[in-house]
PLY file of the C-alpha trace (Angstrom):
ply
format ascii 1.0
element vertex 422
property float x
property float y
property float z
element edge 421
property int vertex1
property int vertex2
end_header
107.05 121.56 66.60
104.12 123.85 67.40
101.80 121.25 65.88
103.26 118.59 68.23
102.59 120.70 71.33
99.09 121.67 70.19
98.22 117.97 69.42
99.47 116.89 72.84
97.44 119.58 74.67
94.30 118.74 72.61
94.57 115.00 73.41
95.00 115.81 77.11
92.03 118.18 77.11
89.97 115.46 75.44
90.70 113.29 78.48
92.84 110.82 76.54
95.07 108.95 79.07
98.34 110.82 79.48
100.60 108.05 78.20
98.43 107.67 75.06
98.35 111.42 74.54
102.14 111.66 74.68
102.57 108.44 72.68
100.22 109.43 69.80
101.61 112.93 69.54
105.18 111.56 69.54
104.36 108.95 66.85
102.87 111.72 64.67
105.99 113.82 65.20
108.23 110.89 64.22
106.19 110.29 61.01
106.27 113.98 60.10
110.04 114.07 60.65
110.63 110.83 58.69
112.10 109.16 61.77
111.76 105.32 61.91
109.04 104.28 64.31
111.12 101.37 65.67
113.12 104.01 67.53
110.12 104.66 69.82
110.18 101.28 71.66
114.01 101.47 71.79
113.88 104.88 73.47
111.04 103.77 75.72
113.17 100.87 76.99
116.14 103.16 77.48
113.97 105.50 79.50
113.18 102.96 82.18
116.37 100.86 81.95
117.77 102.47 85.08
118.80 101.00 88.43
117.65 104.19 90.16
114.06 103.78 88.90
113.80 100.37 90.55
113.13 102.39 93.69
109.72 103.48 92.32
107.91 100.07 92.42
109.74 99.16 95.61
108.65 102.29 97.49
105.10 101.77 96.14
105.12 98.22 97.49
106.55 99.39 100.83
103.79 102.04 101.19
101.09 99.54 100.22
102.37 96.99 102.70
102.36 99.57 105.47
98.76 100.50 104.65
97.51 96.91 104.46
99.60 95.87 107.48
98.13 98.38 109.90
100.92 100.90 110.04
98.79 103.77 108.62
96.08 103.09 111.20
98.65 103.29 114.03
100.04 106.60 112.65
96.55 107.99 112.53
95.91 106.83 116.12
99.20 108.52 117.19
98.15 111.77 115.51
94.72 111.61 117.11
96.19 111.12 120.54
98.31 114.24 120.08
95.77 116.72 118.62
92.39 114.96 118.75
91.38 116.85 121.95
91.35 120.21 120.12
88.33 121.75 118.42
88.27 120.33 114.95
90.60 117.62 116.20
89.89 115.11 113.42
90.60 117.72 110.76
93.94 118.54 112.44
94.63 114.82 112.85
94.20 114.29 109.13
97.02 116.76 108.26
99.35 115.49 110.99
98.66 111.88 109.96
99.47 112.79 106.35
102.75 114.27 107.46
103.66 111.15 109.39
102.65 108.78 106.60
104.55 110.90 104.06
107.66 109.87 105.89
107.03 106.22 105.12
105.17 106.03 101.78
106.85 108.37 99.18
103.56 108.65 97.27
100.85 111.29 97.48
98.16 108.86 96.21
99.17 106.28 98.79
99.18 108.93 101.53
95.74 110.13 100.54
94.25 106.65 100.32
95.76 105.42 103.60
94.76 108.37 105.70
91.50 109.07 103.89
90.20 105.49 104.24
90.56 105.77 108.02
89.57 109.39 108.69
86.98 110.45 106.04
84.32 108.03 107.36
85.08 109.18 110.93
84.85 112.85 109.93
81.54 112.27 108.15
80.13 110.55 111.28
81.25 113.56 113.38
79.28 115.89 111.10
81.97 117.32 108.86
80.87 118.33 105.41
82.12 115.58 103.09
83.58 118.05 100.58
85.52 119.80 103.33
86.75 116.42 104.70
87.83 115.31 101.18
89.64 118.56 100.53
91.60 118.25 103.82
92.62 114.67 103.09
93.63 115.50 99.46
95.73 118.48 100.52
97.39 116.56 103.30
98.08 113.68 100.94
100.00 116.00 98.58
102.66 116.43 101.33
103.59 112.79 100.56
105.81 113.85 97.71
107.61 116.57 99.69
108.52 114.98 102.99
111.04 112.18 102.25
111.08 109.57 100.97
109.51 110.86 97.77
109.06 109.06 94.44
108.92 112.30 92.41
112.18 113.43 94.10
113.82 110.15 93.04
112.70 110.74 89.44
113.85 114.37 89.59
117.25 113.43 91.00
117.60 110.78 88.24
116.85 113.35 85.47
118.90 116.18 86.98
121.77 113.93 88.02
121.85 115.09 91.66
122.03 113.33 95.00
118.79 111.64 96.01
119.77 111.77 99.72
120.46 115.50 99.66
117.24 116.19 97.81
115.37 114.17 100.44
116.96 116.36 103.12
116.02 119.50 101.16
112.37 118.52 101.36
112.22 118.11 105.19
111.84 121.74 106.28
109.49 122.76 103.41
107.35 119.72 104.08
107.03 120.58 107.79
106.30 124.24 106.97
103.54 123.20 104.53
102.04 120.82 107.06
102.07 123.38 109.89
100.56 126.07 107.68
97.77 123.74 106.64
97.13 122.90 110.33
96.88 126.64 111.15
94.36 127.04 108.30
92.32 124.11 109.59
92.35 125.57 113.12
91.12 128.89 111.72
88.38 127.33 109.60
87.10 125.00 112.39
87.15 127.62 115.18
83.36 128.15 114.94
82.38 124.59 114.01
79.57 123.14 116.15
80.97 119.63 115.48
83.93 117.75 116.88
84.16 120.28 119.68
83.74 118.13 122.76
85.61 119.38 125.80
88.51 116.98 126.03
91.95 117.06 127.54
95.22 115.61 126.43
95.43 111.99 127.60
99.05 111.08 128.23
98.31 107.41 128.76
96.47 107.26 125.42
99.43 109.02 123.72
101.90 106.66 125.39
100.03 103.63 124.14
99.64 105.09 120.62
103.31 106.03 120.43
104.36 102.52 121.59
102.17 100.99 118.86
103.43 103.40 116.12
107.14 103.69 117.01
108.13 100.82 114.67
106.34 102.50 111.75
108.08 105.80 112.57
111.42 104.10 112.03
111.04 103.90 108.26
112.18 107.44 107.32
115.21 107.21 109.62
116.18 103.88 108.04
115.64 105.08 104.52
117.10 108.58 104.65
119.70 107.77 107.27
120.86 104.73 105.32
121.29 106.74 102.12
123.11 109.64 103.80
125.27 107.27 105.89
126.41 105.50 102.72
124.96 102.18 103.88
122.89 101.81 100.71
121.65 103.57 97.59
118.14 104.98 97.09
117.08 101.77 95.33
118.57 99.60 98.05
116.81 101.76 100.69
113.53 101.10 98.98
114.20 97.30 99.10
115.07 97.66 102.82
111.78 99.52 103.29
109.86 96.63 101.72
111.54 94.09 103.90
111.03 96.26 107.02
107.30 96.83 106.21
106.85 93.09 105.59
108.51 92.04 108.84
106.79 94.66 111.01
103.31 94.21 109.48
103.43 90.45 109.11
105.51 89.14 111.96
105.18 91.80 114.69
101.74 93.42 114.12
100.50 90.17 112.55
98.01 92.04 110.42
99.40 91.18 106.97
97.49 88.15 105.82
98.05 86.43 102.44
94.97 88.19 101.09
96.26 91.59 102.24
99.74 90.80 100.85
98.17 89.96 97.49
96.08 93.21 97.57
99.17 95.27 98.44
101.20 93.67 95.69
98.53 94.19 93.01
98.11 97.83 93.99
101.91 98.39 93.84
102.18 96.62 90.46
99.28 98.57 88.92
100.46 101.95 90.21
104.12 101.36 89.36
103.27 100.21 85.83
101.37 103.41 85.22
104.29 105.51 86.47
106.93 103.59 84.52
104.99 103.53 81.20
104.58 107.28 81.47
108.27 107.65 82.14
109.10 105.54 79.18
106.97 107.32 76.60
107.65 110.79 78.05
111.40 110.02 77.62
110.84 109.58 73.88
108.87 112.79 73.74
111.57 114.68 75.69
114.27 113.19 73.39
112.45 114.42 70.33
112.12 117.90 71.84
115.79 117.98 72.64
116.66 116.86 69.07
114.70 119.88 67.88
116.33 122.21 70.37
113.05 122.99 72.14
114.84 123.32 75.51
116.94 126.15 74.19
113.92 127.78 72.64
112.00 127.71 75.98
115.05 128.97 77.85
115.37 131.84 75.44
111.65 132.60 75.89
112.04 132.86 79.66
115.18 135.00 79.19
113.08 137.46 77.21
111.77 138.54 80.61
115.30 139.82 81.39
118.13 138.63 83.60
116.27 139.09 86.85
116.20 135.64 88.36
113.24 136.43 90.61
111.00 137.34 87.67
112.15 134.23 85.80
111.41 132.09 88.87
107.94 133.55 89.08
107.39 132.84 85.36
108.62 129.28 85.73
106.36 128.72 88.75
103.36 130.07 86.87
104.20 127.91 83.89
104.57 124.76 86.03
101.37 125.47 88.00
99.42 125.72 84.76
101.00 122.66 83.20
100.68 120.68 86.41
96.93 121.09 86.11
96.88 119.25 82.75
99.97 116.99 82.76
100.53 114.09 85.16
103.38 114.45 87.71
105.80 111.94 86.27
105.27 113.17 82.71
105.78 116.71 83.91
109.13 115.85 85.44
110.35 114.00 82.32
109.13 116.77 79.97
110.03 119.92 81.83
113.01 119.21 84.09
115.44 118.93 81.15
114.07 122.24 79.89
114.34 124.36 83.01
117.41 122.79 84.65
120.06 124.35 82.38
118.36 127.75 82.69
118.12 127.62 86.49
121.71 126.42 86.75
122.84 129.38 84.61
121.06 131.73 86.98
123.04 130.28 89.95
120.04 128.73 91.67
120.85 125.74 93.89
119.52 122.44 92.53
118.09 121.61 95.95
115.97 124.78 95.85
114.55 124.34 92.39
114.18 120.61 92.92
111.89 121.06 95.90
110.24 124.04 94.11
109.36 121.89 91.08
108.13 119.01 93.17
105.93 121.36 95.30
104.53 122.81 92.06
103.58 119.32 90.96
102.11 118.57 94.42
99.77 121.51 93.94
98.89 120.01 90.54
97.70 116.93 92.34
94.97 119.10 93.90
93.57 120.63 90.73
91.28 119.06 88.16
91.27 117.47 85.66
94.31 115.34 86.59
94.49 115.91 90.37
95.21 112.40 91.61
94.77 113.35 95.26
91.37 114.85 94.45
90.32 111.71 92.64
91.31 109.47 95.55
89.75 111.55 98.29
86.53 112.21 96.33
86.16 108.48 95.70
86.49 107.73 99.41
84.15 110.56 100.39
81.65 109.56 97.68
81.47 113.06 96.25
82.43 114.71 92.94
85.70 116.41 92.19
83.99 119.63 91.12
82.11 119.75 94.42
85.41 119.70 96.27
86.88 122.63 94.23
85.33 125.37 96.37
86.34 123.75 99.65
89.94 123.20 98.53
90.57 126.77 97.30
91.89 128.11 100.68
94.28 125.19 100.98
95.55 125.79 97.45
96.22 129.42 98.27
98.21 128.44 101.40
100.24 125.95 99.37
100.98 128.59 96.70
102.14 130.93 99.48
104.38 128.15 100.81
105.68 127.58 97.26
106.76 131.21 97.05
108.57 130.84 100.41
110.40 127.79 99.06
111.28 129.65 95.89
112.58 132.84 97.40
113.99 131.69 100.73
116.64 129.17 99.64
117.78 128.63 103.28
114.74 126.42 103.73
115.96 123.95 101.16
119.71 124.29 101.38
120.35 124.31 105.15
120.01 120.58 105.85
121.85 119.40 102.70
124.67 121.91 103.48
125.37 120.35 106.86
125.41 116.79 105.58
0 1
1 2
2 3
3 4
4 5
5 6
6 7
7 8
8 9
9 10
10 11
11 12
12 13
13 14
14 15
15 16
16 17
17 18
18 19
19 20
20 21
21 22
22 23
23 24
24 25
25 26
26 27
27 28
28 29
29 30
30 31
31 32
32 33
33 34
34 35
35 36
36 37
37 38
38 39
39 40
40 41
41 42
42 43
43 44
44 45
45 46
46 47
47 48
48 49
49 50
50 51
51 52
52 53
53 54
54 55
55 56
56 57
57 58
58 59
59 60
60 61
61 62
62 63
63 64
64 65
65 66
66 67
67 68
68 69
69 70
70 71
71 72
72 73
73 74
74 75
75 76
76 77
77 78
78 79
79 80
80 81
81 82
82 83
83 84
84 85
85 86
86 87
87 88
88 89
89 90
90 91
91 92
92 93
93 94
94 95
95 96
96 97
97 98
98 99
99 100
100 101
101 102
102 103
103 104
104 105
105 106
106 107
107 108
108 109
109 110
110 111
111 112
112 113
113 114
114 115
115 116
116 117
117 118
118 119
119 120
120 121
121 122
122 123
123 124
124 125
125 126
126 127
127 128
128 129
129 130
130 131
131 132
132 133
133 134
134 135
135 136
136 137
137 138
138 139
139 140
140 141
141 142
142 143
143 144
144 145
145 146
146 147
147 148
148 149
149 150
150 151
151 152
152 153
153 154
154 155
155 156
156 157
157 158
158 159
159 160
160 161
161 162
162 163
163 164
164 165
165 166
166 167
167 168
168 169
169 170
170 171
171 172
172 173
173 174
174 175
175 176
176 177
177 178
178 179
179 180
180 181
181 182
182 183
183 184
184 185
185 186
186 187
187 188
188 189
189 190
190 191
191 192
192 193
193 194
194 195
195 196
196 197
197 198
198 199
199 200
200 201
201 202
202 203
203 204
204 205
205 206
206 207
207 208
208 209
209 210
210 211
211 212
212 213
213 214
214 215
215 216
216 217
217 218
218 219
219 220
220 221
221 222
222 223
223 224
224 225
225 226
226 227
227 228
228 229
229 230
230 231
231 232
232 233
233 234
234 235
235 236
236 237
237 238
238 239
239 240
240 241
241 242
242 243
243 244
244 245
245 246
246 247
247 248
248 249
249 250
250 251
251 252
252 253
253 254
254 255
255 256
256 257
257 258
258 259
259 260
260 261
261 262
262 263
263 264
264 265
265 266
266 267
267 268
268 269
269 270
270 271
271 272
272 273
273 274
274 275
275 276
276 277
277 278
278 279
279 280
280 281
281 282
282 283
283 284
284 285
285 286
286 287
287 288
288 289
289 290
290 291
291 292
292 293
293 294
294 295
295 296
296 297
297 298
298 299
299 300
300 301
301 302
302 303
303 304
304 305
305 306
306 307
307 308
308 309
309 310
310 311
311 312
312 313
313 314
314 315
315 316
316 317
317 318
318 319
319 320
320 321
321 322
322 323
323 324
324 325
325 326
326 327
327 328
328 329
329 330
330 331
331 332
332 333
333 334
334 335
335 336
336 337
337 338
338 339
339 340
340 341
341 342
342 343
343 344
344 345
345 346
346 347
347 348
348 349
349 350
350 351
351 352
352 353
353 354
354 355
355 356
356 357
357 358
358 359
359 360
360 361
361 362
362 363
363 364
364 365
365 366
366 367
367 368
368 369
369 370
370 371
371 372
372 373
373 374
374 375
375 376
376 377
377 378
378 379
379 380
380 381
381 382
382 383
383 384
384 385
385 386
386 387
387 388
388 389
389 390
390 391
391 392
392 393
393 394
394 395
395 396
396 397
397 398
398 399
399 400
400 401
401 402
402 403
403 404
404 405
405 406
406 407
407 408
408 409
409 410
410 411
411 412
412 413
413 414
414 415
415 416
416 417
417 418
418 419
419 420
420 421
């Protein structure tokens, strides 16, 4: 068992793609345990043969259609009309835009790409350092998995067998808190900037026009979350509704979704979804093998060696997930670690809504740290800079997010209030 874990970590550190790292280490484990290899494809199929997981490619397609169909640009324009007149207005706009787009995409990578493609070039023209601009966009993009709808939350709810709708509600307040704390940090860091500091006033007519243009895009989270909570449709059906809504609004009302853009959006959704689903499938086999060898109980016992103090155990789990989130991709982390920590956290009397949002926030932070930080990769590509060059600029944002993570962990009201009134 130790050899299996060591082999997996070595393959990851050698920059072998995550699904190959998990697959190769699992195959070796099967051979060493004299298990038939034909069980691997069987378990892989079982891992993705789920109605709930159909929501993943559908939400990816919805987010891609919104981006290609002009919805993301309208959300950015709305954000800019609200806060663009402040010093450092574009930097603040980037965070607010990410928060708005998070409510329609469900994906951190899609959030980062949609907002970054619009704002990073503008920020560079204004004189912002490209590494600072990329770090803001990447950090804002990570909110995409916390504010509902959220693909990682769907996967977590599937694994932990809890309500997707309630988990979506649990992420609302933490997502807003994270966004506001990041905006405060941006305001502090840009207070002495000699760029983007023109003396401007709030333009109500500009805001009115931007709001009118963006109001249809803002309807997505209400349709998705409201439909689930109202019992109108399931999470998967809500994703299908989101696709239809995005297609109609972008293609028939905004009239910006050409056949070429529709093709581009579809290819992006197919490529991204296939990556997520193949990781889920092979990670399911890995997780099954671990459970067969009682690794979940072993890890639970290891955490319990710290004592029965749930706060110390929560700190240890957070530290563990922060470290692993740096090396292991988000979807794989959920499949591998949620079955391990869920029984332990349940035994400590911690609400599933709290530790669900806590785990997703941990993994959102992992999206901002090399070598597998997907948001860093996307933003650095748009800004035409290197991931390592962004590391220094993104450090203050990481510290703020870790502080927010501790709030989410130790102030359960933030995650349980909205689900409790549903």
